[in-house]
N, C-alpha and C positions, 0 to 999 in steps of 0.2 A: 642473641637473646641475653639479657642480663639478669641479675639477681631478682629485681622487682618483677620481671616477667614470670619467673618461676613462682614467686610468691603469689602473684595474681592468679596464676593457673591453679595453684594449691587452694587459694581462697575460694575459687569458683567450685572446685570439687568439694571442699568443706561445706559450702552452702548447700550443695546437693545432698551430701551425707546427712546434714542436720534435717533437711526436709524429709528425707526418707526415714530417718530415725524417728522423727515425730509420727510419721504415718505408721511405722512399725509399732510404736508404743500405743497408738490409738487402737490398733488391732489387738495388741496384748491386753488392753483394758477390756475389750469385748470378749476375748477369749477367757480372761479371768472370771468374768461374770457367768459365762457359759459353763465353765468348769464347776463353779460354785452351784449353779442351778442343777447340774447333772450329777453332783456329788463326786466329781473326778478330782484326783490329786493335782496339785499345781505342777509338780515335777514329773517329767516323763523322759528318763534317761535314754531309753531306746530311740525316741523321736529326736532328741538332741544329737545322738550319734549318727542317725540316718541323715540329718540335715548337714552336718559337717562332712560326712562321707560324700554326699551328693555334690556339695559345693567344691570340694577339693579334687574331685575326679579330673577336671580339666584345668585346674589351677596350677600355675608354675610351681614346681617342686621347691624352689628356693623360698617362696612366699608362704608355703603351707603351714609352717609353725606359727607364723603371724596370724594367718586366717583362723587357726584353731584358738589362739588367744583372744582374737576379736570376738569369735562366737561364744567362747566361754564367758566373756564379759557380757555380751548381749543376753545370754541365757540367765546369768546371775541377776542382771538388772531387771529383766522381765519377771523372774520369779520373786524377787524382792518387791517389785511394784505390785504384783498380784497379791502377795501375802501381807504386805505392810500398808499399802496405800489405798487399796480398794475398800471403801467403807464396809461392804458386805463381808469380805473376808476378814477384816479387822475385828468385826463384831464376833464372827465365828471363832476366831483364834483366842478371843478373850474369854469365851465360855468354858 
């Protein structure tokens, strides 16, 4: 295996990550609308903690700090999207 083989493998994984990230953000959009309709806050720290705890249970110890950073980023992006880019929430925050 040479350098290009490793790069090709990483590219394939990156393509899958982007596909799944798009799917996640589509669900985030639906969730943001649901939360708005139900009068629920965008942020749910207990849910975020539970997600990270569930995901790290069987994750290799050496990678856990990176997984925490990844999900902190996911949560931040999701909350930003819900509060800044969904037209319904944007109108609500301007009031």
